C-alpha positions in Angstrom: -1.1 20.1 -29.4 -1.1 19.8 -25.7 0.9 16.8 -24.5 -1.2 13.9 -23.2 -1.1 13.5 -19.4 1.0 10.3 -18.8 -1.0 9.7 -15.6 -4.3 9.5 -17.4 -2.8 7.1 -20.0 -2.2 4.5 -17.3 -6.0 3.7 -17.1 -6.0 2.8 -20.8 -3.2 0.3 -20.1 -5.2 -1.3 -17.4 -3.5 0.1 -14.3 -5.1 2.2 -11.6 -3.1 5.1 -10.0 -3.5 5.6 -6.3 -1.9 8.2 -4.1 0.3 7.0 -1.2 -0.4 10.2 0.9 -3.2 11.8 2.9 -3.5 15.1 4.6 -6.6 17.1 5.5 -5.9 20.1 3.2 -6.0 17.8 0.2 -9.7 17.4 0.8 -10.5 20.9 2.1 -8.6 22.7 -0.7 -10.1 20.8 -3.5 -6.8 19.4 -4.5 -7.9 15.8 -4.2 -10.9 16.5 -6.5 -8.5 18.0 -9.0 -6.2 15.0 -8.9 -9.2 12.7 -9.5 -10.6 14.8 -12.4 -7.4 15.9 -14.1 -4.9 13.2 -13.3 -7.1 10.2 -13.2 -6.4 9.4 -9.6 -8.4 6.3 -8.6 -7.6 5.7 -4.9 -5.6 6.6 -1.8 -3.5 4.8 0.7 -2.2 5.8 4.1 0.0 4.4 6.9 1.2 5.5 10.3 4.2 7.3 8.9 2.1 9.4 6.6 -0.3 10.4 9.3 2.5 11.3 11.7 4.0 13.7 9.1 0.6 15.1 8.2 -0.6 15.8 11.7 2.7 17.0 13.0 3.4 19.4 10.2 0.0 20.8 9.4 -2.0 23.4 11.5 -5.2 22.0 10.0 -5.6 19.6 12.8 -5.0 22.0 15.7 -8.6 22.9 16.4 -9.7 19.3 16.3 -6.9 18.2 18.6 -7.9 21.0 21.0 -11.5 20.0 21.0 -10.8 16.3 21.4 -8.4 17.1 24.3 -11.1 19.1 26.0 -13.5 16.1 25.6 -10.9 14.1 27.6 -9.7 11.9 24.8 -6.2 10.4 25.3 -3.5 10.5 22.6 -4.6 7.3 20.9 -8.2 8.4 20.9 -7.2 11.7 19.3 -5.1 9.9 16.6 -8.0 7.6 15.8 -10.5 10.4 15.6 -8.2 12.5 13.3 -7.2 9.6 11.0 -10.7 8.2 10.7 -12.1 11.6 9.8 -9.5 12.0 7.0 -10.2 8.6 5.6 -13.9 9.1 5.7 -13.6 12.5 3.9 -11.3 11.0 1.3 -13.6 8.0 0.8 -16.5 10.4 0.3 -14.5 12.2 -2.4 -13.9 8.9 -4.2 -17.4 7.6 -3.7 -18.7 8.6 -7.1 -15.7 6.9 -8.7 -16.4 3.8 -6.6 -20.0 3.7 -7.7 -19.2 4.4 -11.4 -16.6 1.6 -11.5 -18.9 -0.8 -9.6 -16.5 -1.1 -6.8 -13.3 -1.6 -8.8 -11.7 1.6 -7.7 -12.3 4.6 -5.4 -10.8 3.1 -2.2 -9.0 4.7 0.8 -6.9 2.6 3.2 -6.4 2.8 7.0 -4.0 0.6 8.8 -4.5 -1.2 12.0 -2.2 -0.2 14.9 1.3 -1.3 13.7 2.1 -2.8 17.0 -0.4 -5.5 16.2 1.6 -6.8 13.2 2.4 -10.1 15.0 -0.9 -10.4 17.0 -3.5 -12.3 15.0 -6.4 -11.8 17.5 -5.6 -8.2 18.2 -5.5 -7.5 14.5 -8.9 -9.0 13.9 -10.5 -7.1 16.8 -9.0 -3.8 15.7 -9.8 -4.3 12.0 -13.5 -5.0 12.9 -13.7 -2.0 15.1 -12.1 0.3 12.4 -14.3 -1.1 9.7 -17.4 -0.3 11.7 -16.2 3.1 12.7 -15.3 4.2 9.1 -18.7 3.0 7.9 -17.9 3.3 4.2 -18.0 0.5 1.6 -15.0 2.0 -0.3 -12.4 1.7 2.4 -9.7 -0.9 3.0 -8.3 -2.0 6.4 -4.6 -2.5 6.0 -3.1 -5.6 7.6 0.6 -6.6 7.4 1.4 -9.8 5.5 3.2 -11.3 8.5 2.8 -15.0 9.4 0.4 -13.9 12.1 -1.4 -11.6 9.8 -2.3 -14.3 7.3 -5.1 -16.0 9.4 -6.5 -12.6 10.3 -6.6 -11.7 6.6 -8.5 -14.9 5.8 -11.0 -14.5 8.6 -11.7 -10.8 8.0 -12.3 -11.4 4.3 -14.7 -14.2 5.2 -16.6 -11.6 7.2 -16.9 -9.3 4.3 -14.3 -6.8 5.4 -12.2 -5.2 2.6 -8.5 -5.9 3.2 -5.4 -4.2 1.9 -2.5 -6.6 2.6 0.5 -4.5 3.3 4.2 -5.0 3.9 4.5 -7.8 1.4 8.0 -8.4 0.1 8.6 -12.0 -0.9 7.2 -14.3 -3.5 6.6 -17.3 -1.2 4.7 -15.1 1.2 2.7 -13.7 -1.8 1.6 -17.3 -2.5 0.3 -17.5 1.1 -1.5 -14.2 0.8 -3.3 -15.3 -2.3 -4.3 -18.5 -0.6 -5.6 -16.6 2.4 -7.7 -14.5 0.1 -9.1 -17.4 -1.8 -9.8 -19.4 1.5 -11.5 -16.3 3.0 -13.9 -16.0 0.0 -14.5 -19.7 -0.1 -15.5 -19.7 3.6 -17.8 -16.8 2.9 -19.4 -18.5 -0.1 -19.8 -21.7 1.9 -21.9 -19.7 4.4 -24.2 -18.6 1.6 -23.0 -15.0 1.8 -22.2 -12.8 -1.2 -18.6 -12.5 -2.4 -19.1 -9.9 -5.2 -18.6 -6.8 -3.0 -15.6 -8.1 -1.0 -12.5 -6.2 -2.2 -8.8 -6.8 -1.5 -5.4 -5.8 -2.9 -2.0 -7.3 -2.1 0.5 -4.4 -1.7 3.9 -5.7 -2.9 6.7 -3.4 -1.7 9.2 -2.7 -4.5 12.0 -0.1 -4.2 13.0 -1.2 -0.7 14.3 -4.5 -2.1 16.8 -2.6 -4.3 17.7 -0.3 -1.4 18.9 -3.3 0.6 20.4 -5.5 -2.2 22.1 -2.8 -4.3 25.0 -2.0 -1.9 26.0 -5.7 -1.9 25.9 -5.7 -5.7 27.9 -2.5 -5.9 30.6 -3.9 -3.7 30.9 -7.0 -5.9 31.1 -4.8 -9.0 33.8 -2.7 -7.4 35.8 -5.8 -6.6 35.8 -7.1 -10.1 36.4 -10.8 -10.7 34.1 -13.4 -12.1 31.0 -12.2 -10.2 31.2 -8.7 -11.6 29.1 -9.4 -14.8 26.3 -11.1 -12.9 26.3 -8.4 -10.2 26.1 -5.7 -12.9 23.2 -7.4 -14.6 21.3 -7.6 -11.3 22.1 -4.1 -10.0 18.9 -2.1 -9.8 16.9 -4.9 -11.3 16.1 -7.2 -8.4 13.0 -5.4 -7.2 11.4 -5.2 -10.7 12.3 -8.8 -11.3 10.4 -9.8 -8.1 7.4 -7.7 -9.2 7.4 -9.3 -12.6 7.4 -12.8 -11.1 4.7 -11.8 -8.6 2.6 -10.7 -11.6 3.0 -14.2 -13.1 1.9 -15.8 -9.9 -1.1 -13.4 -9.9 -2.1 -14.5 -13.4 -1.7 -18.2 -12.7 -3.7 -18.0 -9.5 -6.6 -15.9 -10.8 -6.9 -17.9 -14.0 -7.1 -21.1 -12.0 -10.1 -23.4 -11.6 -10.1 -22.6 -7.9 -10.7 -18.9 -8.5 -13.1 -19.6 -11.4 -15.6 -21.2 -8.9 -15.5 -17.9 -6.9 -15.6 -15.8 -10.1 -18.8 -17.6 -11.1 -20.3 -16.2 -7.8 -19.2 -12.7 -8.7 -15.8 -12.6 -6.9 -13.1 -10.3 -8.2 -9.4 -11.0 -8.2 -7.2 -9.6 -5.4 -5.3 -7.1 -7.5 -1.5 -6.6 -7.1 -0.7 -3.2 -5.8 2.8 -1.8 -6.2 3.9 0.0 -3.1 7.1 1.7 -2.1 7.4 3.1 -5.7 9.3 6.3 -4.9 12.9 6.0 -6.1 15.3 5.9 -3.2 18.5 5.9 -5.2 19.2 9.3 -6.8 21.2 7.6 -9.6 18.0 6.1 -10.9 15.1 7.7 -12.7 12.5 9.2 -10.3 9.8 7.3 -12.2 11.7 4.0 -12.5 9.2 1.9 -10.6 6.2 3.4 -12.4 7.5 2.9 -15.9 8.6 -0.7 -15.2 5.5 -1.9 -13.5 2.6 -1.0 -15.8 0.4 -4.0 -16.4 -3.3 -4.9 -16.7 -5.4 -5.3 -13.5 -2.7 -3.8 -11.3 -2.6 -0.7 -9.0 0.4 1.6 -8.6 0.3 3.7 -5.4 2.8 6.6 -5.5 4.0 9.4 -3.2 2.9 12.9 -4.3 6.4 13.8 -5.5 6.5 10.7 -7.8 3.0 11.5 -9.1 4.1 15.0 -10.1 7.3 13.6 -11.7 5.3 11.1 -13.8 2.9 13.7 -14.9 5.9 15.6 -16.2 8.0 12.9 -17.9 6.4 9.5 -17.5 6.6 7.1 -20.5 3.6 4.7 -20.0 3.9 1.4 -21.8 2.9 -2.1 -20.8 6.3 -3.4 -19.6 5.3 -5.6 -16.7 4.8 -8.8 -18.7 8.1 -8.4 -20.7 11.4 -10.2 -20.1 10.0 -12.7 -17.6 12.7 -15.2 -18.3 15.4 -12.7 -17.6 13.7 -11.7 -14.4 13.7 -15.4 -13.4 17.3 -15.8 -14.2 18.3 -12.8 -12.1 16.6 -14.1 -9.0 17.8 -17.7 -9.5 21.4 -16.6 -9.6 21.4 -14.3 -6.6 22.7 -17.1 -4.3 25.9 -17.1 -6.5 26.4 -13.6 -5.3 25.8 -14.5 -1.7 22.3 -13.0 -1.6 19.5 -15.0 0.1 16.3 -13.3 -1.1 14.2 -14.9 1.6 16.5 -13.5 4.3 16.3 -10.1 2.5 12.5 -10.0 2.4 12.2 -11.2 6.1 14.6 -8.4 7.1 12.6 -5.9 5.1 9.4 -7.1 6.8 10.9 -6.7 10.2 12.3 -3.3 9.4 9.0 -2.3 7.8 7.1 -3.0 11.0 9.6 -0.8 12.9 9.3 2.0 10.3 5.6 2.2 11.1 5.9 1.7 14.8 8.4 4.5 15.3 6.4 7.4 13.7 3.2 6.0 15.3 4.8 6.1 18.7 6.3 9.5 18.0 2.9 10.9 17.1 1.2 9.5 20.1 4.0 10.9 22.3 3.5 14.4 20.8 -0.2 14.2 21.2 0.2 13.0 24.8 2.3 16.0 25.7 0.1 18.5 23.8 -3.4 17.4 24.8 -3.1 17.9 28.5 -1.9 21.5 27.9 -4.9 22.2 25.7 -7.3 20.5 28.0 -6.3 23.0 30.7 -7.0 25.9 28.4 -10.5 26.4 27.2 -9.2 29.1 24.9 -5.8 30.3 23.7 -3.2 29.3 21.1 -1.5 26.1 20.7 1.3 25.8 23.2 
């Protein structure tokens, strides 16, 4: 008998698989349609780093860049036109799934300019503009879960704009994100506006936590001494422990009386989305963060390489709700090892903003150099 596709088994376990990748040839080649039909793909996310890689490395954008340059668009205008076209095309490919699931899945995300991560007003202005430009019900506008992003998230949800809360690392901040979601829907309901079609996910970044914490633990293990046992227990487990406790927060918040009042009006929970699920440490399984984080009413967004690996040797079982007490003990005892998790997550947030700013700026710099050359040439090859 043919082996069951592990990717398609995720749906039966209550988890939606989304792809953390976008490139034009996915749509034009029919590959996206195949992923939807054969692998059970149910959504797609993007970020500035993904677009920089896609546009810089693919010739599929050359003709559009040339045309936009001839129209007199600057680098930012060219980037926006290209990224919005890709997101609209992908959203159209997912539209039948969106309709079939009554708006549960079938979404594609586009992020606001990463330089606006600490600009509340600028984020709201840009998010509204992108939402209008995309003109699709099955898109998310991605907004970082910074302190400055929280009021923007709340306000935009109250206006009926779908929000993917990104760059979320810490549990205290996750509490604030859920509160912003609930407050946004409460404000919308108070205005007599419908809340049943407003969608949101909270993208909790996972593997980067281990990437930052593991070297400290490895050093303690190498030294030996009384901390060795605790460091060994925590090694490679801090990120998953954070995710497991986030899932407990999710269940408590969306089983609360506060949310029930919104649910009675048709509101849906803000699902947890596991991001940064590609394994960074080659010593770990390449499907570590998929196998460990399977739970009902969650989303796992994966890079293309991780998707292929899971298709080949994933072992889907509902593990997210297991060993919660152990996860709690691991996090509680980190201070004994000299690890302040709040400092870790704040550093990851700051670094995450930079990791999006840098490729975004690099892409605009490339387009700024290329576009003037093309605008001077009504025909001819790419310089």
